N, C-alpha and C positions, 0 to 999 in steps of 0.2 A: 504493500500500500504506500502510495506517495502522498506527501502533504505539500500543499502550495505554500510558498514563502509569504510571510506577512510583509506587505509593502510599508516601509517606514514613511511616516508623514507626521507633521505637527499642525494642528489647526489653531488658529488665533482668532477667536470670536470678538468682534467689536462692531458697534453700530449695526447689530443684527445681521452681520455677514462674516464669513471667514476670509479675512484679508490675506491669508496664506494660500488660498485656493489658486491652483494653476502654477505654483512655483515648485522648484525642486527641493528635496529634503535638506540638502546642505545649505541652500539659501534660506530655508525656513529656520534652521538652527542658527544661522549667522544673524538673521534679523532679530530673533528673540534675544540672542546673546548681546547684541548691541543695545537693545532696550534695557536689559538688566544692567549692563555696564554703565550706561548713562545715568540711570536712576540711582544705583548703588554708590556711584562716585560723587554725584552732585546734590542729591536730595539732603536738605537741611533737617528734614523730619522724616527719617526713614524708619518704617515699622514693618515687622514681620509677625505673622500669626502662624505658629507651628502647631499642627495637630498631631494626632496619634499616629498617622501614617509615617511621620518622620522618625519614630522610634522602632520601626520594623527593621530587621527581623527579630531584634532582641525581645520586644514586648508585643504581645498580640494586640490586635484591635479589641476594644472593649466589647464589641458585639460578639466576637468570637469567644472571648473569655466567658461571657454570659451563657452562650450556647454550651460550652464545655462544662460549666457549672451545672446546668440543668440536666445534662446527661449523667453527671457523676453523683448528683444529689437528688434522687427521685422524691425524697421527703418534702422537697420544696413545692411539689405539685399542689398541695393543699392551700398555698398562699400566693401562687403565681397570679391568679386573676387574669387580666388581659395580657400579662407578660408571658404567657405560655407559648407553646409551639415555636414559631419562627421570630417572635418579637425579640430584638437584640438590644433593647434599651435598658442596660443595667443600671444606669443612673436613675431613670424613671422608676425602676423596680425598687431601688433603695429608698427613694423618696416616698413611694407607695407604702413600704414597710414602716418608714418613720412616721408617716401619717397615722397608721394604725396604732403605733406605740403611744402616740400623743392622745388618742381619743378612746381607745379600748380600756376596759377596767383592768388594772394591773393584777396579775395573779390568775386571771381567767385562762381557760384552756387555749382559746384562740390567741390571746395576748402572748402566752408562752411559745406557741408555734411561730408567731411573727418575730418575737424576740430572738429565738434560735435561728430562724431564717436570716435575720439581719446580721447576726454574728457570723454565720456560716458564709454568707455572701461577701461580707467585707473581708473576712480572712482569706477567702479564695482570691479576691481582687488584689489584696496586698501581696500575696504569694506570686502573682503574675508580674509584679514590678521588680525588675532586676536590681540587685544591690551589689553584685560582684563586678564592679568596674575595674578595669585593669590599668596598669601603669606600664608603659613601654619606654625603655631607654636604649641607647646604642649598645650598651654592654650587657643588657638583660633580655633574655628571650621573652617573646610575647606569651602571656599566660591568660587563662580565663576562658569563658565560654565563647565559642567562635562567633555566635550571633551577636553577643555583646561587643566583641571586638569589631565586628563589621559595622555595627551601628555607631559606635564611638568614633570610628574612622570617618564616617559620613559627617558627623557633627564637627569634627576637627577640620575637615575639608571645607565645610560650609562657612565656619567662622573665619578661617584663613582666607577664603575667597573674598568675603565681604570686606575685610579690612585691607586686603590688597588694593581694592578699588578705592577705599576711603583715603588711604595714605597716598595713593597716586595723585589725587587732586588736593591733598593737604586738608581734607575735610575733618573738622574737629568736633562736630556735633555728635552726641551719642547715638548709638543704634538701639532702638527699642524692640525687644523681643517679647511678644505676648504668646503664651503657650498654655494649652489645656492639659499638658502632660504632667504627670506626678513624678516622673523619674528625674534623675540628676545628670542626664547626658550633657545638657547645656553647661551646668556648673563645672562638671569634671573637665570638659573640653576647653572651656574658657580659662580655667586654671592651668591646664597643661600648656596652653598657648601663651600664657602670661598676659592675658587681656583682663583689664580691670572691669569689675561689674558690681552692681548693687542689686539686691533682690528684695528690698523693703525692710530689712532687719538691721538693727543697730546693736552695738556692743560686740564684745569678743568672747569673754568667758560665758556670759549669759546673753544670748542674742534674742531680742524681742522685736516683734513686728511693729514698725512705725513708718507709715507711708510718707512722712515728711522727708525721709532720706532720699526719696526719688527726686527731690528737687535740689539735691546737692551735687556738686561736681568735684572731681579731683583736679588739682592744678599742679603744674610743674614749676617748682620754685628753685630749680638748680642755680639759676642766676639771680641772686637776691637783690641785685642792683637794677633789675628790670622795673620799669615804671608800671608795667601791667603783666601779671602772671598769665601764662598760657595754659589752657585747659588740656588735660591728658587726651591724646588723640584716640587711643584704643580703649573705648569705654562703652559698656553695655548696660542698659537698664532692663532687668529681667523681671517680667510680670507673670507669675504663675497663677492665672486667673481661676483655676479650679483647685488650687492647693498643691501640696507637695508631700512626698513620702517622708521627709525629714521635719515636718511641722508637728508640733504638739500643742495641746491646750493645757496651760498650767493652772490648776485649780487654785493654788495658793495666791498667785499674783493676778488671776483672772486675765491672762494675757496669752497671746500666741507666741510660742518660743520655737526657735530652730535648734534641733538637736544634732550634735556631732556624731552621736551614736545611733546609727540607723539600723543596727541589728535588731530584729524583731523576734520575740518569743511568741511564735504563732499559737502555741498551746494556751498561753495566758496573755495574749496581746491586749494592749490598752485601747479602750474606745476613745482615748483622747487623741489618737492619731488623726490629723485633719486631712480629709480627702474631699468631701463634697460639701457645698453649701447646704444649709438647713438640715443636715443629717444628725447633728449632735443635740444634746439637751440644752447646751449653753447657746441658745439661738442668738441672743442679743450680742454676745461676744463674737460669735462666728460670723454674724452678718457684717460686722465691721471690716474684717480684712477683705472679704469678697466685694463688698460695696465699694471700698476704697480702690481696689484693683480695677473694677469695672469703670469707676469714675476716671481713673487714669487712662484707661483705654479710650473712653469717650473724648477726653480732653486732647489726647494726642491725635485722634482722627480729625478733630475739628481745627487743629492748628493750620496756619497758612501753608499752602503748598505741601501738603502731606501725601505720602505714598504708603499704601499697605500692600505687602506681598504675602499671599496666603499659600501655604504649602502643607500638604498632609491633612487638610481639614475638609471633611465632607458635608459641612453645613448641617450637622445634627442638632445644634443648640440654637433654638429660636431666639433666645435673648441676644446672643452674639450676632446672629444674622440681622436682627433689627438694628443694632448699633452700626453695623457696616452699611446697611441700607440707608440709614439716616445720613451717614457721611457722604454717600454718593450724591446727595442733593447739592453738595458744594462743588462748583466747577473746578476749583483748584485742588481737589482731592482726586488721587488716582488709585484705582484698585486693580491689582494684577493677581489673578487666581490661577494656580496650577491644579487642575482637577480633571475628573471624568465627566464629560457633559451628559453621559447616559445614566448616571446615578440619579435616583429620584430627587433627593434634596437639592443636588446641584441643578438639575433641570428646572425645578421650581424657582430657584434663585436667578438663573439665567433668564427665564421667561419674564420675570418681574423687572429685570434691569437691562434687557437686551438692546434697548434704544439708547442707552447711556454711552456717550463717547469716552467717558473716563473709566469705563469698565472693560477690562481685558480678561478673557477666559482662555487659557492655553492648555492643550492636552494632545493626545494622539498616540503614536507608536514610535518607540525607539527600536526595541528588539522584540517585544512581546505585545499582545493585544492590549491596548489601553494602558500602556506603561509610561506614556509621555509625561505624566504628572508626578511620577515617583520622585522621592527626595534625591535619590542617586542621580537621576537624569537631570533634574533642575540644577544640581551641583555641577554636573558636567557642562551645562550651558553657561553657568557662572565662570567656570574655569576656562571655557572656550573664549569668553569675553576678555579674560585676563591675557590669554595667549595672543589674541588678535590685537589687543592694545599694545602688548610688548613688541609685536612685530612691526609696528608702525615707526 
């Protein structure tokens, strides 16, 4: 049996048409690389939204994790409700369970079932988030899980590419990274590359969430006789809008803390690990970090001449979608999405904004069917942009 080869192509939807139609694949790649190079090197307010697709293959998509959970834990059937069968919304399911815990009579049989399902689901989710990040040096062999190594290498290439552009044009404004991911691939890769970043926490021994730190910048004071200090060029503001695996709620201080010890005793894990908004009993405290993070997202989208590049996000979160849609109302805002136009949520978003000239949707085929939006291929386009710039 013979199989026909998949023809490589990249579509670029804008103004309700594919502006790449009729051009060769190499020209399609080149045109997109040029766009990325111009935006990443010149934008004073450059923003990225990184979704769960960016942490593949190390971490499964949440929908796949939920399906695996349902297959391995048949006792959940009694509390699944509308989240049975092919429903992949694990976050919705956890919110469904949390709603039951808030309104059912504690100690009742159904309450106990929901409470156990909540613990089981959260523990299963936590186990899916990799913690064994590796360190690679010239004189030390690579160690660790191969999928983790592959994913970390992607993040390293991504941040290296972005700042290659920024430094080429002496751009000093920070790069804003918004992510729905709970893992630490961004933090680990930024530290390995020596790129300064802030994640909304202050302190060293005891790190506490304080959104005011997002308004601070590092300056280079090497020459103390300068009349004006220069801001550090390589600087990232990292906004983890759905929380992080290393966040904890401190009962004593009633504050969000960042823990250096991310080893989790899954048999006796603490429910104080912050993952989802509205999932814990301390709703008032938990609303604060998430509301502040989403406020930062809104503020940055509304700044003059802002650009948002979306990678690995399939538009499952309506709240995020609405904020992006609102930003598209501003003519000086540009949205570039790498995605699969055939996915339901993406199709709905495209249909809603297809007439917008400041909305770009890019996808297609590199090597496999519908892999044009994969993180690895977007990074390849970024690196092509660097190589093309260096060759001039």
